[in-house]
C-alpha positions as CSV (number, residue, x, y, z in Angstrom):
1,M,9.2,35.4,56.6
2,K,5.7,33.4,57.9
3,H,4.1,34.8,54.9
4,F,7.1,33.4,52.5
5,L,7.1,30.3,53.8
6,L,3.3,29.9,53.3
7,K,3.8,31.1,49.8
8,T,6.9,28.6,49.4
9,I,4.5,25.8,50.6
10,F,1.7,27.0,48.6
11,T,3.9,26.6,45.6
12,L,5.4,23.4,46.0
13,F,1.7,22.0,46.6
14,L,0.4,23.4,43.4
15,L,3.7,21.7,41.4
16,S,2.9,18.6,42.7
17,Q,-0.5,18.6,41.4
18,V,0.6,19.7,38.2
19,D,2.9,16.8,38.3
20,S,-0.1,14.4,38.9
21,V,-2.0,15.9,36.2
22,F,0.3,15.1,33.6
23,A,1.1,11.6,35.4
24,Y,0.3,8.4,33.4
25,I,1.4,5.2,33.0
26,V,2.8,3.1,30.1
27,K,1.7,-0.8,29.9
28,G,2.3,-3.3,26.9
29,T,3.2,-7.0,25.9
30,V,5.9,-8.7,24.6
31,V,5.7,-11.7,22.5
32,D,8.2,-13.7,19.8
33,A,7.7,-14.5,16.6
34,T,5.3,-17.1,17.1
35,G,3.2,-14.5,19.1
36,K,3.9,-16.1,22.3
37,P,4.6,-14.3,25.2
38,V,8.2,-13.7,26.5
39,H,8.5,-13.6,30.4
40,K,11.3,-11.6,32.1
41,V,12.0,-9.1,29.3
42,L,13.7,-5.9,30.8
43,V,12.1,-3.0,30.4
44,V,14.1,0.1,31.0
45,G,12.4,3.9,30.5
46,R,14.6,6.8,30.7
47,N,14.1,10.7,30.6
48,N,15.6,13.3,29.0
49,A,18.5,13.6,31.6
50,N,19.1,10.0,30.9
51,K,17.6,9.4,34.4
52,V,15.9,5.7,34.3
53,V,12.1,6.1,35.9
54,I,11.2,2.8,34.3
55,G,12.6,-0.4,36.0
56,L,10.6,-3.6,35.4
57,E,10.7,-7.0,33.7
58,T,7.4,-8.5,32.0
59,D,5.3,-11.6,33.7
60,Q,4.7,-14.8,32.4
61,M,2.1,-13.8,30.0
62,G,4.3,-11.2,28.7
63,Q,2.6,-8.3,30.4
64,F,4.3,-5.1,31.7
65,V,2.5,-2.3,33.5
66,S,4.8,0.8,35.0
67,A,4.4,3.1,37.9
68,E,3.1,6.6,37.3
69,V,5.2,8.8,35.1
70,N,5.5,12.2,35.0
71,D,8.0,13.0,32.4
72,S,7.3,14.2,29.2
73,A,9.5,12.4,26.9
74,L,10.7,8.8,27.5
75,S,13.0,6.7,25.7
76,I,12.3,3.2,26.3
77,E,14.4,-0.2,25.6
78,I,13.0,-3.5,25.4
79,S,15.3,-6.5,25.7
80,K,16.2,-9.8,26.4
81,D,19.1,-12.2,25.5
82,N,19.3,-14.0,22.3
83,F,16.7,-10.9,21.0
84,V,16.9,-7.8,19.2
85,P,16.2,-5.2,21.2
86,I,13.8,-2.5,20.7
87,K,13.8,1.1,21.2
88,I,10.7,2.9,21.4
89,D,10.5,6.8,22.1
90,I,7.1,8.2,23.6
91,S,5.5,11.4,24.5
92,G,3.3,12.4,27.7
93,T,-0.2,12.2,26.8
94,P,-2.6,13.8,28.7
95,N,-4.3,10.4,28.6
96,Q,-3.7,8.3,32.4
97,L,-2.8,5.3,30.0
98,M,0.3,4.9,27.5
99,D,-0.5,1.5,25.6
100,L,2.3,0.6,23.6
101,G,0.4,-3.0,22.5
102,T,1.8,-6.2,21.5
103,I,5.7,-5.7,20.9
104,T,7.3,-8.3,19.0
105,L,11.1,-9.3,20.0
106,F,12.7,-11.3,17.0
107,E,15.5,-13.5,18.1
108,R,19.3,-12.2,16.5
109,Q,22.4,-13.6,15.6
110,V,24.7,-15.9,17.8
111,T,28.4,-16.0,17.5
112,L,29.5,-19.9,18.3
113,G,33.4,-19.6,18.0
114,D,33.9,-19.6,14.5
115,V,30.2,-20.7,13.5
116,V,27.9,-18.4,13.3
117,V,23.8,-19.1,13.7
118,T,21.7,-16.3,12.6
119,A,17.8,-15.8,13.0
120,E,16.2,-15.5,9.4
121,S,15.4,-12.3,8.3
122,V,12.4,-13.7,6.5
123,M,10.5,-15.8,8.3
124,Y,7.2,-17.8,7.0
125,K,3.6,-17.9,9.1
126,P,0.5,-18.9,7.3
127,G,-0.6,-16.7,4.2
128,R,2.3,-14.7,4.4
129,Y,6.1,-13.7,5.0
130,I,7.3,-11.5,7.4
131,V,10.0,-9.5,6.7
132,I,12.2,-7.9,9.3
133,P,14.4,-5.0,7.6
134,S,18.2,-5.0,8.5
135,Q,19.6,-1.5,9.8
136,K,21.5,-1.2,6.6
137,E,18.3,-1.8,4.7
138,L,16.7,1.1,6.5
139,G,19.4,3.5,6.7
140,H,20.2,3.0,2.6
141,S,16.5,3.7,2.1
142,T,14.7,7.3,1.4
143,N,10.7,6.2,1.7
144,G,8.5,2.8,1.4
145,L,9.0,2.1,-2.0
146,S,12.9,2.4,-1.5
147,L,12.8,0.0,0.8
148,L,10.8,-2.3,-1.0
149,N,13.3,-2.2,-3.6
150,A,16.0,-3.0,-1.3
151,L,14.0,-6.0,0.3
152,Q,12.5,-7.0,-3.1
153,Y,14.9,-10.1,-3.7
154,K,13.7,-11.4,-0.6
155,L,10.5,-11.7,-1.8
156,P,9.6,-14.4,-4.4
157,G,7.6,-12.6,-7.2
158,L,8.1,-9.1,-6.0
159,T,9.4,-6.5,-8.8
160,V,10.1,-2.6,-8.0
161,N,10.9,-0.4,-10.2
162,E,11.9,3.4,-8.3
163,V,12.2,5.6,-11.3
164,L,8.6,4.7,-12.7
165,Q,7.5,4.4,-9.2
166,T,5.9,0.5,-9.7
167,V,5.7,-2.3,-7.8
168,Q,4.1,-5.7,-9.2
169,V,3.8,-9.3,-7.7
170,D,3.8,-11.6,-10.8
171,N,2.9,-8.9,-13.2
172,A,0.3,-7.3,-11.3
173,T,0.1,-4.4,-8.9
174,P,-0.4,-5.6,-5.4
175,V,-2.6,-4.3,-2.8
176,F,-0.8,-1.7,-0.7
177,K,-1.5,-1.6,3.3
178,V,0.1,0.3,6.1
179,N,-0.9,-1.2,9.8
180,G,-3.8,-3.3,8.1
181,R,-5.4,-0.4,6.4
182,P,-5.3,-0.4,2.8
183,C,-3.6,2.9,1.2
184,E,-2.7,3.9,-2.1
185,L,0.9,4.2,-3.4
186,S,1.5,7.9,-2.5
187,K,1.5,6.9,1.5
188,I,4.1,4.2,0.5
189,L,6.2,7.3,-1.1
190,S,5.8,9.2,2.2
191,L,6.5,6.8,4.7
192,N,9.8,7.4,6.9
193,P,11.7,3.8,6.7
194,K,13.0,4.3,10.2
195,N,9.3,4.1,11.5
196,V,9.0,0.7,9.8
197,L,8.9,-2.6,12.3
198,R,8.6,-5.5,9.6
199,I,6.6,-6.0,6.4
200,E,3.9,-8.8,6.1
201,Y,4.1,-9.8,2.5
202,S,1.3,-12.2,1.1
203,D,2.4,-15.1,-1.4
204,A,-1.2,-16.4,-2.1
205,P,-3.6,-14.2,-4.0
206,D,-6.4,-13.0,-1.9
207,L,-9.8,-13.4,-3.2
208,R,-10.7,-10.5,-1.2
209,Y,-8.7,-8.4,-3.8
210,D,-9.6,-10.1,-6.7
211,S,-6.7,-12.4,-6.3
212,R,-4.1,-9.7,-5.7
213,N,-1.3,-10.3,-3.8
214,V,-0.8,-8.1,-0.4
215,I,2.3,-6.1,0.9
216,N,1.6,-4.5,4.6
217,I,3.6,-2.2,5.9
218,I,3.5,-2.7,10.0
219,L,5.1,0.8,11.5
220,N,6.1,1.5,15.3
221,P,3.5,2.9,17.5
222,S,2.7,6.1,17.0
223,Q,4.3,8.8,19.2
224,D,2.3,12.5,19.8
225,G,3.8,15.1,17.3
226,G,4.2,15.5,13.8
227,A,6.4,14.9,10.8
228,V,6.8,15.9,7.2
229,M,8.2,13.7,4.7
230,T,9.4,14.9,1.1
231,N,11.2,13.1,-1.6
232,V,12.1,14.2,-5.2
233,L,13.6,12.6,-8.2
234,S,14.5,14.5,-11.5
235,G,16.4,13.6,-14.5
236,V,19.3,15.9,-15.5
237,T,19.1,15.3,-19.3
238,T,15.4,14.4,-20.1
239,G,12.1,16.0,-18.6
240,F,11.4,13.9,-15.6
241,L,10.3,14.7,-12.3
242,N,8.3,12.2,-9.6
243,G,7.7,14.1,-6.3
244,N,5.6,13.6,-3.0
245,L,4.8,15.1,0.1
246,G,3.5,13.6,3.3
247,I,2.5,15.4,6.4
248,E,1.4,13.8,9.5
249,Y,0.3,14.7,12.9
250,H,-0.7,12.1,16.0
251,H,-2.2,13.2,19.3
252,G,-3.7,10.5,21.9
253,K,-6.1,8.3,19.9
254,S,-6.2,10.5,16.4
255,E,-4.1,10.3,13.9
256,W,-4.5,13.0,10.8
257,E,-2.5,12.5,7.0
258,L,-1.9,14.6,4.1
259,N,-0.3,13.0,1.0
260,Y,0.3,14.2,-2.7
261,A,2.2,12.5,-5.4
262,A,3.1,14.3,-8.9
263,N,4.7,12.6,-11.4
264,W,5.9,14.7,-15.1
265,R,7.6,13.3,-18.3
266,N,8.1,15.8,-21.4
267,F,10.0,13.3,-23.7
268,D,10.3,14.7,-27.5
269,K,12.5,12.3,-28.7
270,R,10.9,8.8,-28.1
271,E,11.2,6.3,-30.7
272,I,9.9,2.5,-30.8
273,S,11.1,-0.1,-33.2
274,S,10.1,-3.6,-33.0
275,K,9.9,-6.7,-35.1
276,G,7.1,-9.2,-35.2
277,E,6.4,-12.7,-37.1
278,F,2.6,-13.5,-37.0
279,I,1.3,-16.9,-37.9
280,G,-1.9,-17.6,-38.7
281,R,-2.2,-17.6,-42.6
282,D,-0.8,-20.6,-44.6
283,E,2.6,-18.1,-44.6
284,P,3.4,-15.9,-42.3
285,V,3.8,-12.2,-42.0
286,V,6.8,-10.1,-41.4
287,R,6.6,-6.7,-40.1
288,E,9.2,-4.6,-39.3
289,R,8.7,-1.3,-37.4
290,T,11.1,1.6,-37.5
291,G,10.7,4.5,-34.7
292,K,10.8,8.0,-35.5
293,P,11.0,10.5,-33.0
294,G,7.5,11.4,-30.8
295,G,6.4,13.2,-27.9
296,F,5.7,11.8,-24.7
297,N,3.9,14.3,-22.1
298,Y,2.3,13.7,-18.9
299,L,1.5,14.9,-16.0
300,S,-0.6,13.0,-12.5
301,N,-1.3,14.4,-9.5
302,E,-2.8,12.4,-6.5
303,L,-3.8,14.0,-3.2
304,S,-5.6,12.2,-0.5
305,L,-6.1,13.4,3.6
306,A,-6.8,10.4,6.0
307,Y,-7.8,10.5,9.5
308,T,-7.6,7.2,12.0
309,Y,-9.1,6.8,15.6
310,T,-7.5,4.0,17.2
311,H,-9.7,3.7,20.2
312,N,-7.7,0.9,21.5
313,P,-4.9,-1.3,19.7
314,N,-7.9,-3.8,18.7
315,T,-10.2,-1.1,17.7
316,V,-9.4,0.8,14.7
317,F,-11.3,3.4,12.4
318,A,-10.2,5.3,9.3
319,T,-11.4,7.2,6.7
320,R,-9.8,9.0,4.1
321,V,-11.0,11.2,0.8
322,G,-8.9,12.0,-2.1
323,V,-8.6,12.9,-5.7
324,G,-6.6,12.0,-8.6
325,F,-6.1,14.4,-12.1
326,E,-4.4,13.2,-15.3
327,D,-3.3,14.9,-18.2
328,Q,-1.6,12.9,-21.3
329,K,-0.3,13.5,-24.5
330,I,1.3,11.1,-26.8
331,S,2.6,10.9,-30.1
332,E,4.1,8.1,-32.2
333,N,5.4,8.2,-35.6
334,S,6.9,4.8,-37.1
335,W,7.8,3.2,-40.6
336,Y,6.6,0.2,-41.3
337,R,7.6,-2.6,-43.9
338,Q,5.1,-5.6,-44.2
339,S,5.9,-8.7,-46.0
340,Y,3.6,-11.5,-47.0
341,K,4.5,-14.2,-49.3
342,A,5.5,-12.1,-52.4
343,T,3.9,-9.0,-51.6
344,T,6.2,-6.4,-49.7
345,S,3.8,-2.6,-48.6
346,S,5.6,0.1,-46.8
347,Y,4.0,2.7,-45.0
348,E,4.0,5.6,-42.3
349,N,2.1,5.5,-39.2
350,Q,1.1,8.6,-37.2
351,M,-0.8,8.4,-33.8
352,R,-1.7,11.0,-31.2
353,L,-3.4,10.3,-28.1
354,K,-4.8,12.8,-25.7
355,L,-6.2,12.0,-22.1
356,G,-7.5,13.9,-19.4
357,F,-9.7,12.7,-16.2
358,A,-10.2,13.6,-13.1
359,S,-11.4,11.6,-9.9
360,P,-12.4,12.0,-6.7
361,N,-12.9,9.1,-3.9
362,I,-13.6,8.0,-0.5
363,D,-12.6,5.5,1.8
364,L,-14.3,4.1,5.2
365,F,-12.3,1.2,7.1
366,F,-13.0,-0.5,10.6
367,R,-10.9,-3.6,11.8
368,K,-11.7,-5.0,15.1
369,Q,-9.1,-7.9,16.5
370,L,-10.7,-10.2,18.7
371,D,-7.9,-11.4,19.7
372,K,-4.2,-12.8,18.9
373,S,-5.5,-14.9,16.1
374,Q,-8.6,-13.5,14.9
375,Y,-10.2,-10.5,13.5
376,I,-13.3,-8.6,11.6
377,E,-12.4,-6.3,8.9
378,A,-15.2,-3.8,6.9
379,N,-14.4,-1.6,4.2
380,V,-17.2,0.5,2.3
381,Y,-16.1,2.9,-0.5
382,G,-16.6,4.9,-3.2
383,H,-15.3,7.1,-6.4
384,R,-16.4,9.0,-9.8
385,S,-14.3,9.3,-12.6
386,S,-14.8,11.7,-15.6
387,G,-12.3,12.4,-18.8
388,T,-11.8,12.5,-22.2
389,Y,-10.0,9.9,-24.6
390,G,-9.0,11.1,-27.9
391,R,-7.0,8.8,-30.7
392,D,-6.2,9.7,-34.0
393,Y,-4.5,7.2,-36.2
394,F,-3.5,7.6,-40.1
395,N,-1.1,5.1,-42.2
396,L,0.2,6.9,-45.0
397,Y,1.1,4.1,-47.5
398,V,3.6,4.4,-50.2
399,N,2.2,2.1,-52.8
400,P,-1.1,3.3,-54.3
401,L,-3.4,1.8,-51.6
402,K,-5.8,3.4,-50.0
403,N,-4.9,5.4,-46.9
404,D,-6.0,4.2,-43.0
405,T,-7.5,7.0,-41.2
406,L,-9.3,6.7,-38.0
407,I,-10.3,9.7,-35.8
408,S,-11.7,9.2,-32.4
409,S,-12.6,10.9,-29.1
410,T,-14.4,9.5,-26.3
411,E,-15.9,11.4,-23.2
412,N,-16.5,8.9,-20.2
413,K,-18.4,9.7,-16.7
414,A,-18.4,6.3,-14.6
415,W,-18.9,5.6,-10.7
416,R,-18.7,3.1,-8.4
417,I,-19.9,2.1,-4.4
418,G,-18.8,-1.1,-2.7
419,A,-18.5,-2.7,0.7
420,D,-17.0,-5.9,2.2
421,I,-16.9,-7.4,5.4
422,V,-14.2,-10.2,6.2
423,Y,-13.6,-12.5,9.2
424,S,-10.1,-14.3,9.5
425,K,-8.7,-17.0,11.8
426,T,-5.4,-18.0,12.1
427,F,-4.2,-21.5,13.1
428,K,-1.0,-23.3,14.1
429,S,0.0,-23.9,10.3
430,L,-2.9,-22.4,8.4
431,M,-5.1,-19.2,8.0
432,A,-8.7,-19.1,7.3
433,S,-11.0,-16.2,6.2
434,V,-14.6,-16.0,5.0
435,G,-16.2,-12.9,3.6
436,I,-18.7,-11.3,1.5
437,Q,-18.4,-8.2,-1.0
438,N,-20.9,-6.5,-3.7
439,Y,-20.3,-3.5,-5.5
440,Y,-22.3,-1.3,-7.9
441,N,-21.0,0.0,-10.9
442,A,-22.5,2.5,-13.7
443,T,-20.4,3.9,-16.9
444,D,-21.7,5.9,-19.5
445,N,-19.7,6.6,-22.8
446,M,-20.2,9.0,-25.9
447,Q,-17.8,8.1,-28.4
448,V,-17.6,9.7,-32.3
449,E,-15.5,7.9,-34.5
450,N,-15.0,9.3,-37.8
451,G,-18.3,11.3,-37.7
452,T,-19.9,8.3,-36.1
453,L,-21.7,8.7,-32.9
454,R,-22.0,5.9,-30.8
455,K,-23.4,5.8,-26.7
456,S,-23.5,3.2,-24.2
457,T,-24.4,2.7,-20.9
458,I,-23.5,-0.3,-19.2
459,N,-24.9,-0.8,-14.8
460,Q,-23.4,-3.2,-13.3
461,N,-23.9,-5.4,-9.8
462,R,-21.8,-7.9,-8.7
463,M,-21.9,-10.0,-5.2
464,S,-19.5,-12.4,-4.1
465,V,-19.0,-15.1,-1.2
466,Y,-16.2,-16.3,-0.6
467,A,-13.7,-18.6,1.7
468,Q,-10.2,-19.5,1.5
469,I,-7.7,-21.1,3.2
470,V,-3.7,-20.8,3.1
471,G,-1.3,-22.7,4.9
472,R,2.1,-24.6,4.6
473,V,3.2,-28.1,4.9
474,G,7.1,-28.4,5.5
475,Q,8.7,-26.8,2.4
476,L,5.3,-26.9,0.8
477,N,3.0,-23.7,0.7
478,Y,-0.8,-24.1,-0.5
479,G,-4.0,-22.6,-0.9
480,L,-7.8,-23.7,-1.0
481,N,-10.3,-21.2,-2.2
482,A,-14.1,-21.5,-2.9
483,S,-16.3,-18.7,-4.3
484,T,-20.2,-18.2,-5.3
485,I,-20.6,-15.0,-7.5
486,Y,-23.8,-13.2,-8.9
487,N,-22.9,-10.7,-11.6
488,H,-25.7,-8.9,-12.9
489,T,-24.9,-6.4,-16.4
490,N,-27.3,-4.1,-18.1
491,N,-25.8,-2.2,-21.4
492,N,-29.4,-1.1,-22.7
493,T,-29.1,-3.7,-25.6
494,Y,-29.0,-6.6,-23.3
495,K,-29.5,-7.9,-19.9
496,T,-27.5,-10.7,-18.0
497,D,-27.5,-12.4,-14.9
498,A,-25.0,-15.0,-13.7
499,V,-24.4,-17.3,-10.9
500,R,-21.3,-19.2,-11.1
501,M,-19.3,-21.1,-8.4
502,K,-15.5,-21.5,-8.6
503,V,-13.3,-24.0,-6.8
504,N,-9.1,-23.8,-7.0
505,H,-6.2,-24.9,-5.6
């Protein structure tokens, strides 16, 4: 009996030590949509048995810190009257601290008799819109692109086509970001909408990205564990397939991601018809085009592997390597009828296009949030591409005119390496940024056109220093930009060195 009691006591002691090894605390900061700390927010954490193991309120600074928790999984609900509650599921971590970072609460709708006052799901901050997707929008979306499609009518200038997998802002492709880090469209296609917390959409062109707009998708805090996301969209009566696969795994401060996207088209009866009037002579030239069946075939593949290290919520380093492949074969056959004054000519046009290339790339990213209003970002990247492009063009005239024939092929090799750094600070009604960026680009072309060989080599070095201010006064949005650009170009026949300053608003 004595030995049994000693073994029991010793076993209980060991179990208590094991619990202490896995003990950790949970902390975070709660703010409202303006970034102001919210105090007396209720933070409740329940384990898998639905037992409350965390129950506390935020202090005057919006901060909370729990006592030690031993449960391997928790469901934490953060709530306060007149705010939309947030639920975060977390897993125990071998670290002694689980920092949820800054958590934003947004006002919920309030019913007053027959009057309903609803907090706006789209809010404006200096330089960007903040969009809070509704549960309905999240529930009806299958991936990040599908969610953008559901939200495009809330964001001026945004156009999304899920079938073609294109996103444009004012007829230009935007820069995609996830949690502030630039990414490819394949990453957006692999996002689970349920993990999206909000979307930040810039309504002012960003000088850092050649005056392109930015769409930044902010996700809920990552949990330890992995996830697989896949989507396939195919046509029933045509050769058409869009597919993507995303795999991610998060552990402690590290996150690994694998994204793959493929697009395939195989149309054998594509016809293009048009009619145009060309003005510039003493009388206009009228040209009518009647399309004939032609082939439209291509296959593109994009694969990327990324790693992100979050030292703390304010310091992030990420790296990504990827490669893209594309193969196209397109034929266009058309019958043309052209009229100029009293002369009419008719001819058949046959065009054949063939394209194939491969493009490996690498990207390094660093971000340091200095405080709630200012940050520094740095980016270093490089990519190389090589491929061939062929174009055969025939005009076969009905009248006894000389036929036009153009047979060309081009072999291209190019590479680019670049870097940039930017500092940004947000004030109450405006956001200011200053930055410097530089890239070096080299291209070699070898073209054969109707048997004639042409070679060209182009080297370019471009550096720019810029400053940008965006803000809002009442209902008026404004932007002020200034940049100094140095450009050096050498194409073996001439060299240019140019410096220019640009200021616009």
